[in-house]
Rosetta silent file (secondary structure, phi, psi, omega in degrees, C-alpha in Angstrom):
SEQUENCE: MDYSEYIVYVDESGDHGLTNINPDHPVFVLAFCVVEKAKYIETVVPAFQRLKFDFWGHDSVVLHGHEIRKATGDFNILLNPKTRASFIDRVTALIGEAEFTLIAAVIDKKKHVEKYSAPADPYSIALGFCMERLQRLLMEKNQAAKMTHLQVECRGRTEDARLELEFRRICDGANAVGKMPNLDIRFMDKKHNSTGLQLADLVAHPIGRHVIKPDQPNRAYDALKSKFRAAPNGKIEGYGLKVFP
SCORE:     score description
SCORE:     0.000 S_00000001
   1 L     0.000  137.812 -178.545    7.833  -13.518  -11.698 S_00000001
   2 L   -72.593  158.378  176.206    8.829  -16.902  -12.899 S_00000001
   3 E   -89.532  151.096 -175.330    6.890  -18.710  -15.523 S_00000001
   4 L   -81.585  169.655  179.679    4.748  -21.726  -14.791 S_00000001
   5 L   -80.644    1.027 -176.785    5.194  -25.128  -16.273 S_00000001
   6 E  -122.226  154.564  174.054    1.808  -24.804  -18.042 S_00000001
   7 E  -134.861  148.819 -175.866    0.349  -22.948  -20.853 S_00000001
   8 E  -121.309  133.814  176.879   -3.426  -22.523  -21.711 S_00000001
   9 E  -112.836  130.716 -169.611   -5.040  -22.466  -24.988 S_00000001
  10 E  -116.295  126.275  169.646   -8.588  -21.006  -25.274 S_00000001
  11 E  -140.037  171.643  178.507  -11.362  -21.355  -27.905 S_00000001
  12 E  -127.478  170.953  171.284  -15.055  -21.172  -28.117 S_00000001
  13 E  -142.695  137.210 -173.517  -17.941  -22.782  -29.857 S_00000001
  14 L    81.141  166.128  177.158  -21.209  -21.063  -30.806 S_00000001
  15 L   -95.333  165.920  178.462  -21.795  -17.288  -30.483 S_00000001
  16 L  -106.027   14.806  172.159  -22.399  -15.472  -27.290 S_00000001
  17 L   -72.302  147.137 -177.823  -25.245  -13.304  -28.589 S_00000001
  18 L  -110.769    7.279  178.203  -28.648  -13.610  -26.832 S_00000001
  19 L   -84.880  -64.563 -178.983  -30.969  -12.202  -29.475 S_00000001
  20 L  -104.329   88.507 -179.858  -31.237  -14.719  -32.281 S_00000001
  21 L   -85.380  122.312 -178.188  -30.523  -18.063  -30.578 S_00000001
  22 L   -62.251  120.204  179.627  -29.999  -20.959  -32.901 S_00000001
  23 L   -68.837  -23.941  175.158  -32.488  -23.714  -31.671 S_00000001
  24 L   -75.212  -25.562 -176.697  -30.078  -26.391  -32.998 S_00000001
  25 L  -145.024   70.919 -170.227  -27.142  -24.985  -31.112 S_00000001
  26 L   -84.442   18.466 -175.245  -28.499  -22.932  -28.232 S_00000001
  27 E  -119.181  155.189  167.253  -25.246  -23.025  -26.240 S_00000001
  28 E  -111.140  131.409  178.507  -22.036  -21.063  -25.908 S_00000001
  29 E  -113.700  130.623  166.789  -18.870  -23.109  -25.103 S_00000001
  30 E  -119.631  127.760 -171.979  -15.621  -21.831  -23.770 S_00000001
  31 E  -121.485  123.148  171.812  -12.759  -24.416  -23.609 S_00000001
  32 E  -102.652  119.862  168.578   -9.337  -24.090  -21.772 S_00000001
  33 E  -103.601  114.773 -172.712   -6.766  -26.691  -22.767 S_00000001
  34 E  -102.733  113.782 -170.151   -4.212  -26.626  -20.087 S_00000001
  35 E  -118.375  137.105  170.444   -0.934  -28.206  -21.310 S_00000001
  36 E   -69.595  129.534 -173.558    2.422  -28.896  -19.617 S_00000001
  37 H   -54.478  -39.058 -174.616    4.963  -26.957  -21.723 S_00000001
  38 H   -67.273  -45.776 -175.445    7.361  -29.972  -21.837 S_00000001
  39 H   -69.043  -34.297 -176.140    4.595  -32.383  -23.085 S_00000001
  40 H   -67.683  -44.192 -176.873    3.410  -29.736  -25.597 S_00000001
  41 H   -68.565  -44.822 -170.482    6.965  -29.297  -27.121 S_00000001
  42 H   -81.735  -30.971 -172.515    7.791  -33.002  -27.055 S_00000001
  43 H  -122.959  -52.333 -172.378    4.622  -34.777  -27.923 S_00000001
  44 H   -66.145  -51.472 -176.827    1.581  -32.690  -28.802 S_00000001
  45 H   -61.968  -54.629 -178.379    3.116  -30.417  -31.508 S_00000001
  46 H   -53.304  -38.514 -174.923    4.967  -33.256  -33.305 S_00000001
  47 H   -66.912  -39.180 -179.947    1.799  -35.446  -33.384 S_00000001
  48 H   -69.485  -39.093 -179.614   -0.164  -32.607  -35.058 S_00000001
  49 H   -66.551  -42.009 -177.295    2.648  -31.883  -37.533 S_00000001
  50 H   -61.290  -45.504  174.419    2.860  -35.586  -38.458 S_00000001
  51 H   -45.609  -53.018 -173.696   -0.940  -35.566  -39.028 S_00000001
  52 H   -69.504  -44.531  177.435   -0.644  -32.659  -41.431 S_00000001
  53 H   -59.199  -42.561  178.259    2.311  -34.029  -43.419 S_00000001
  54 H   -62.193  -39.277 -178.635    0.577  -37.305  -43.814 S_00000001
  55 H  -100.559  -12.894  177.375   -2.584  -35.943  -45.242 S_00000001
  56 H  -128.165   -9.185 -178.374   -1.389  -32.843  -47.063 S_00000001
  57 L    76.419    2.262  173.843    2.373  -33.199  -47.510 S_00000001
  58 L  -150.419  173.557 -172.658    2.981  -29.897  -45.727 S_00000001
  59 L  -126.709   35.478  174.962    2.186  -28.378  -42.356 S_00000001
  60 L   -95.898   -1.526  174.371    0.637  -24.951  -43.321 S_00000001
  61 L   -71.098  131.804  171.972   -2.888  -26.247  -42.904 S_00000001
  62 L  -100.179  113.997 -174.139   -4.754  -24.808  -39.959 S_00000001
  63 L   -65.621  121.822 -179.646   -7.037  -27.340  -38.397 S_00000001
  64 L  -135.853  119.593 -171.821  -10.471  -25.787  -37.960 S_00000001
  65 H   -56.013  -40.588 -176.276  -13.426  -27.752  -36.710 S_00000001
  66 H   -69.644  -39.551  179.081  -16.139  -25.924  -38.825 S_00000001
  67 H   -71.059  -35.577  173.530  -14.178  -26.387  -42.036 S_00000001
  68 H   -64.636  -42.626  176.024  -13.583  -30.025  -41.209 S_00000001
  69 H   -63.455  -42.113 -175.717  -17.282  -30.702  -40.628 S_00000001
  70 H   -84.363  -14.696 -174.691  -18.200  -28.860  -43.877 S_00000001
  71 L    58.545   51.224  179.869  -15.173  -30.316  -45.893 S_00000001
  72 L  -115.031  168.633  178.468  -14.323  -26.883  -47.316 S_00000001
  73 H    59.575 -129.924 -177.548  -11.031  -25.213  -48.217 S_00000001
  74 H   -62.399  -18.907 -170.829   -8.006  -27.411  -47.426 S_00000001
  75 H   -95.457   10.837  174.858  -10.511  -30.044  -46.003 S_00000001
  76 H   -73.607   -2.606  172.693  -12.223  -30.838  -49.340 S_00000001
  77 H   -71.957  -10.340 -176.214  -10.058  -33.910  -49.404 S_00000001
  78 H   -91.093    4.815  166.790  -12.534  -35.142  -46.735 S_00000001
  79 H   -66.527  -26.112  171.537  -15.227  -35.240  -49.477 S_00000001
  80 L   -81.284  119.640 -171.947  -13.798  -38.673  -50.165 S_00000001
  81 H   -59.605  -33.606 -178.512  -15.478  -40.961  -47.635 S_00000001
  82 H   -65.154  -47.459  176.473  -12.461  -43.235  -47.280 S_00000001
  83 H   -61.548  -43.295  179.729  -10.153  -40.267  -46.563 S_00000001
  84 H   -62.759  -46.612  174.424  -12.641  -38.697  -44.233 S_00000001
  85 H   -54.928  -48.340  178.381  -12.968  -41.881  -42.130 S_00000001
  86 H   -57.226  -50.853 -174.131   -9.162  -42.160  -41.956 S_00000001
  87 H   -60.541  -51.713 -170.046   -8.781  -38.505  -40.946 S_00000001
  88 H   -61.903  -41.784  178.226  -11.516  -38.500  -38.414 S_00000001
  89 H   -62.763  -37.030  178.888   -9.933  -41.745  -36.791 S_00000001
  90 H   -69.522  -41.627  179.787   -6.499  -40.093  -36.705 S_00000001
  91 H   -68.461  -41.042  179.376   -7.717  -36.857  -35.141 S_00000001
  92 H   -62.622  -44.732 -177.239   -9.821  -38.656  -32.526 S_00000001
  93 H   -68.751  -36.955  179.052   -6.878  -40.884  -31.611 S_00000001
  94 H   -62.765  -42.845  174.407   -4.545  -37.904  -31.553 S_00000001
  95 H   -61.947  -39.401 -178.545   -6.824  -35.976  -29.244 S_00000001
  96 H   -68.618  -39.140 -179.208   -7.199  -39.011  -27.031 S_00000001
  97 H   -82.373  -19.833 -178.806   -3.427  -39.520  -26.734 S_00000001
  98 L   -57.737  142.755  176.376   -2.554  -35.820  -26.232 S_00000001
  99 L   -99.577  108.178  172.965   -1.729  -35.093  -22.627 S_00000001
 100 L  -160.258  166.488  178.589   -3.656  -32.015  -21.404 S_00000001
 101 E  -113.162  135.883 -169.584   -6.259  -31.052  -18.849 S_00000001
 102 E  -111.243  128.859  177.386   -9.556  -29.734  -20.080 S_00000001
 103 E  -126.056  126.462 -179.303  -11.652  -27.064  -18.350 S_00000001
 104 E  -142.077  156.560  176.615  -14.813  -25.906  -20.066 S_00000001
 105 E  -131.102  134.884  177.305  -17.974  -23.895  -19.393 S_00000001
 106 E  -117.152  118.095  177.486  -21.202  -24.286  -21.259 S_00000001
 107 E  -100.278  122.006  175.587  -23.915  -21.557  -21.148 S_00000001
 108 E   -86.000   94.808 -168.238  -27.328  -22.701  -22.201 S_00000001
 109 H   -63.866  -35.258  174.878  -28.358  -19.373  -23.710 S_00000001
 110 H   -61.815  -49.573 -177.828  -32.177  -20.264  -23.917 S_00000001
 111 H   -72.273  -32.291  177.513  -32.441  -21.152  -20.267 S_00000001
 112 H   -57.158  -51.874 -174.914  -30.207  -18.134  -19.371 S_00000001
 113 H   -64.872  -40.473 -175.350  -32.556  -15.727  -21.062 S_00000001
 114 H   -71.962  -22.590 -171.200  -35.638  -17.438  -19.598 S_00000001
 115 H   -91.397  -37.282 -177.286  -34.198  -17.420  -16.090 S_00000001
 116 L  -112.871  136.738 -174.594  -32.810  -13.888  -15.819 S_00000001
 117 L   -76.399  -27.759  172.482  -34.589  -10.661  -16.607 S_00000001
 118 L  -127.992   76.931 -173.110  -31.199   -8.933  -17.422 S_00000001
 119 L   -63.975  141.476  178.336  -28.978  -11.882  -18.516 S_00000001
 120 L   -77.573  163.624  176.184  -25.181  -11.285  -18.336 S_00000001
 121 L   -65.780  122.603 -177.031  -22.979  -11.843  -21.361 S_00000001
 122 H   -52.731  -35.423  179.600  -22.374  -15.592  -21.809 S_00000001
 123 H   -63.798  -46.075  177.290  -18.730  -15.041  -22.643 S_00000001
 124 H   -59.530  -46.034 -178.107  -18.086  -13.135  -19.378 S_00000001
 125 H   -60.115  -52.976 -179.482  -19.857  -15.758  -17.344 S_00000001
 126 H   -55.137  -46.128  177.200  -18.021  -18.634  -19.067 S_00000001
 127 H   -54.876  -48.993 -173.681  -14.590  -16.773  -18.662 S_00000001
 128 H   -62.980  -48.128  178.518  -15.120  -16.292  -14.944 S_00000001
 129 H   -57.932  -43.940 -175.104  -16.009  -20.079  -14.457 S_00000001
 130 H   -75.168  -31.545 -178.314  -13.077  -21.318  -16.412 S_00000001
 131 H   -74.955  -33.243  175.292  -10.589  -18.920  -14.906 S_00000001
 132 H   -60.630  -44.841 -172.208  -11.641  -19.889  -11.290 S_00000001
 133 H   -72.563  -37.422  172.549  -11.202  -23.571  -12.105 S_00000001
 134 H   -55.927  -45.827 -178.695   -7.902  -22.866  -13.835 S_00000001
 135 H   -63.449  -42.134 -179.852   -6.549  -21.008  -10.784 S_00000001
 136 H   -64.955  -35.592  178.228   -7.669  -23.866   -8.469 S_00000001
 137 H   -66.762  -39.382 -178.581   -5.865  -26.369  -10.826 S_00000001
 138 H   -68.089  -34.072  179.272   -2.644  -24.173  -10.786 S_00000001
 139 H   -67.627  -43.651 -176.881   -2.884  -24.098   -6.951 S_00000001
 140 H   -63.772  -35.213 -176.296   -3.184  -27.962   -6.792 S_00000001
 141 L   -95.911   17.320 -175.475   -0.039  -28.161   -8.981 S_00000001
 142 L    47.339   43.173 -175.181    1.861  -25.509   -6.952 S_00000001
 143 L  -115.562   -1.418 -171.310    2.112  -23.272   -9.946 S_00000001
 144 L   -72.755  -10.683  174.508   -0.092  -20.299   -8.759 S_00000001
 145 L   -89.466    1.741 -171.421    2.895  -18.192   -7.708 S_00000001
 146 L  -119.889  150.382 -176.484    4.277  -18.377  -11.285 S_00000001
 147 E   -73.833  126.111  176.539    3.051  -16.563  -14.455 S_00000001
 148 E  -121.477  130.472 -179.136    0.744  -18.656  -16.718 S_00000001
 149 E   -92.920  137.531  169.613   -0.241  -17.370  -20.172 S_00000001
 150 E  -100.744  123.262  178.964   -3.680  -17.838  -21.756 S_00000001
 151 E  -103.320  120.744 -175.331   -3.414  -17.891  -25.495 S_00000001
 152 E  -127.256  143.460  176.567   -6.611  -16.748  -27.396 S_00000001
 153 E   -74.519  141.648 -178.891   -7.256  -16.285  -30.957 S_00000001
 154 L   -58.933  140.052  170.462   -7.791  -12.726  -32.286 S_00000001
 155 L  -122.407   -9.915 -177.781  -11.439  -12.040  -33.091 S_00000001
 156 L   140.812  149.437 -173.385  -11.342   -8.360  -33.896 S_00000001
 157 H   -57.885  -47.103 -178.400  -10.036   -5.221  -32.184 S_00000001
 158 H   -66.121  -50.915  175.032  -13.271   -4.327  -30.357 S_00000001
 159 H   -54.731  -44.834 -176.731  -13.945   -7.926  -29.254 S_00000001
 160 H   -63.506  -43.694 -176.592  -10.390   -8.433  -28.163 S_00000001
 161 H   -63.322  -46.559 -179.242  -10.424   -5.211  -26.183 S_00000001
 162 H   -66.636  -34.237  175.575  -13.633   -6.056  -24.404 S_00000001
 163 H   -67.260  -46.640 -175.173  -12.320   -9.648  -23.615 S_00000001
 164 H   -65.967  -33.714  171.351   -9.075   -8.279  -22.205 S_00000001
 165 H   -59.457  -50.084  173.859  -10.995   -5.816  -20.067 S_00000001
 166 H   -58.202  -43.551  176.528  -13.177   -8.648  -18.701 S_00000001
 167 H   -57.919  -47.095 -176.677  -10.017  -10.814  -18.106 S_00000001
 168 H   -64.302  -40.974 -178.978   -8.382   -8.034  -16.062 S_00000001
 169 H   -62.256  -43.246  174.913  -11.522   -7.501  -14.051 S_00000001
 170 H   -63.785  -44.389  176.317  -11.769  -11.184  -13.144 S_00000001
 171 H   -57.533  -30.384 -175.631   -7.948  -11.183  -12.295 S_00000001
 172 L   -78.559   -3.257  173.250   -8.467   -8.209  -10.069 S_00000001
 173 L   125.212   -1.942  179.031  -10.748  -10.265   -7.825 S_00000001
 174 L   -75.452   63.655  179.427  -14.258  -10.341   -9.541 S_00000001
 175 L  -163.883  174.816 -177.900  -14.424  -14.066   -9.034 S_00000001
 176 L   -80.987   -0.474 -170.120  -14.873  -16.768   -6.322 S_00000001
 177 L  -108.582  -33.979 -176.976  -11.229  -17.568   -5.823 S_00000001
 178 L   124.547 -172.029 -179.162   -9.598  -14.233   -5.254 S_00000001
 179 L   -63.474  138.220 -178.071   -7.009  -12.084   -7.052 S_00000001
 180 L  -120.533   65.574 -178.512   -5.100  -13.749   -9.964 S_00000001
 181 L   -69.737   -9.284 -171.888   -1.906  -11.721  -10.667 S_00000001
 182 L   -89.074   -0.162 -174.956   -0.285  -14.850  -11.946 S_00000001
 183 E  -109.844  136.787  173.244   -2.560  -15.030  -15.180 S_00000001
 184 E  -132.320  153.950  178.866   -1.828  -13.161  -18.382 S_00000001
 185 E  -116.641  134.974  173.223   -3.581  -13.050  -21.782 S_00000001
 186 E  -123.740  140.913  179.854   -2.125  -13.104  -25.229 S_00000001
 187 E  -104.264  131.317 -175.131   -3.985  -12.676  -28.427 S_00000001
 188 E  -122.873  139.754  177.988   -2.746  -14.670  -31.410 S_00000001
 189 L   -78.499  147.261 -177.980   -3.729  -14.456  -35.183 S_00000001
 190 H   -60.534  -25.265 -179.148   -4.935  -17.664  -36.757 S_00000001
 191 H   -67.339  -12.415  177.452   -2.021  -17.293  -39.296 S_00000001
 192 H   -68.259  -14.478 -179.264    0.377  -18.118  -36.491 S_00000001
 193 L    48.122   50.137  175.232   -0.824  -21.706  -36.990 S_00000001
 194 L   -67.911  123.667  179.741   -0.670  -22.446  -33.262 S_00000001
 195 H   -63.478  -44.507 -175.880   -1.040  -26.119  -32.540 S_00000001
 196 H   -62.621  -35.251  175.533   -2.533  -25.412  -29.078 S_00000001
 197 H   -70.085  -36.816 -179.169   -5.269  -23.116  -30.509 S_00000001
 198 H   -71.824  -31.140  168.951   -6.190  -25.737  -32.977 S_00000001
 199 H   -58.151  -47.984  179.476   -6.471  -28.341  -30.271 S_00000001
 200 H   -59.792  -43.271 -176.781   -8.754  -25.951  -28.297 S_00000001
 201 H   -58.620  -45.547 -172.032  -10.750  -25.376  -31.534 S_00000001
 202 H   -68.421  -31.674 -173.463  -11.261  -29.209  -32.024 S_00000001
 203 H   -85.237  -28.880 -172.155  -12.495  -29.785  -28.497 S_00000001
 204 H   -60.902  -50.123 -172.262  -15.029  -26.965  -28.026 S_00000001
 205 H   -67.006  -46.824  177.834  -17.730  -28.104  -30.441 S_00000001
 206 H   -54.811  -37.645 -176.642  -18.017  -31.803  -29.240 S_00000001
 207 H   -60.347  -46.150  178.749  -18.504  -30.530  -25.591 S_00000001
 208 H   -59.399  -46.557  179.681  -21.368  -28.322  -26.784 S_00000001
 209 H   -63.780  -35.188 -179.582  -23.023  -31.183  -28.765 S_00000001
 210 H   -67.915  -39.231  175.438  -22.717  -33.509  -25.734 S_00000001
 211 H   -63.028  -46.991  177.774  -24.494  -31.013  -23.490 S_00000001
 212 H   -59.123  -51.107 -178.052  -27.213  -30.419  -26.137 S_00000001
 213 L  -131.172   79.932 -172.470  -27.747  -34.148  -26.811 S_00000001
 214 L   -68.007  -15.565 -175.036  -26.033  -36.270  -24.102 S_00000001
 215 L   -99.135   -4.119  174.258  -27.589  -39.563  -25.375 S_00000001
 216 L   -79.003  134.289  174.347  -26.275  -39.050  -28.986 S_00000001
 217 L   -50.098  131.469 -174.312  -23.172  -40.949  -29.988 S_00000001
 218 L  -150.872   86.050 -178.391  -20.274  -38.507  -29.881 S_00000001
 219 H   -57.301  -33.800  179.855  -16.894  -40.016  -30.483 S_00000001
 220 H   -67.512  -41.062 -178.272  -14.995  -36.857  -30.153 S_00000001
 221 H   -71.658  -30.284  177.215  -16.472  -36.226  -26.707 S_00000001
 222 H   -61.253  -31.988 -174.394  -15.688  -39.837  -25.661 S_00000001
 223 H   -78.019  -19.105  179.341  -12.012  -39.163  -26.466 S_00000001
 224 H   -93.686  -18.127 -171.302  -12.213  -36.025  -24.139 S_00000001
 225 H   -52.769  -43.140 -173.430  -13.985  -37.415  -21.171 S_00000001
 226 H   -82.171    4.393 -177.289  -10.771  -38.500  -19.346 S_00000001
 227 H   -94.293  -28.871 -171.699   -9.124  -35.013  -20.000 S_00000001
 228 E   -59.536  141.677  171.250  -11.521  -32.993  -17.816 S_00000001
 229 L   -56.823  133.847 -170.770  -10.269  -31.679  -14.541 S_00000001
 230 L  -130.630  157.639  170.636  -11.931  -33.967  -11.957 S_00000001
 231 L   -72.955  164.055  179.794  -12.689  -34.202   -8.244 S_00000001
 232 L   -58.345  -25.613  178.799  -10.781  -36.903   -6.221 S_00000001
 233 L   -88.722    5.599  177.582  -13.908  -39.167   -6.727 S_00000001
 234 L    90.946    1.242 -178.780  -13.747  -38.634  -10.540 S_00000001
 235 L   -75.406  132.755 -176.994  -16.633  -36.216  -10.866 S_00000001
 236 L  -103.749  -26.488 -175.469  -16.164  -33.688  -13.649 S_00000001
 237 E   -65.608  123.746  175.406  -19.433  -31.720  -13.404 S_00000001
 238 L    97.790  -26.109 -177.085  -18.657  -28.537  -11.552 S_00000001
 239 L   -97.341  -68.029 -176.930  -14.787  -29.286  -11.658 S_00000001
 240 L  -102.192  -19.633 -178.712  -13.729  -29.545  -15.269 S_00000001
 241 E  -134.400  114.344  177.103  -17.113  -28.950  -16.822 S_00000001
 242 E  -108.711  115.984 -179.039  -19.482  -26.231  -15.668 S_00000001
 243 E  -104.105  129.869 -177.331  -22.974  -26.075  -17.314 S_00000001
 244 E  -135.734  144.079   -2.651  -24.959  -22.891  -16.540 S_00000001
 245 L   -79.132    0.000    0.000  -27.692  -22.192  -15.620 S_00000001
């Protein structure tokens, strides 16, 4: 099978457990960043490298949303308000300028538990929603007959095995689109310093915050709005963004 012109980077925000739901962040978010390989090589990666060299003088820093928000580790430079403002401006602009298509699923865990007597795993639900929309996008771009790889960050042997099993089950036809023999999954360690995985990490959290508090100012989400897969009329709900239940 030939390789498609696209690669997909996957990350999440929030945990998918249903027992101790955080009232401040009761959602689980799964985000797919679908990037054209040529654009990824020529513009996305160089822009991220430039950002790292400008702020740290080297490119071995791994951008991680949680550490950025907490200003810990390599991001303690952000304790300086001027540096923080400059960095956030650069990252927001970088994401806004990066060419990629965003597909995301947000599971409201509180509503999910209230609605179903035996609620399914939020990760499994979100993965199905995102894979269905990814396959439709690949069909629209005439790429569904070629192999497309999904790159996912390693989370642990047990979790990775469970995720791969669920991925294969969905590919085998447990979805609303049909069999997906053209999709494959690859697990990557954070140490690989993958630009694509860092991009996915940076977009997942703002999507969750927007769903929780849609009226709250959210610059990061504003930079993402135009990235979502959309219907011909511009609608993103149900197309690039699926909120459940």
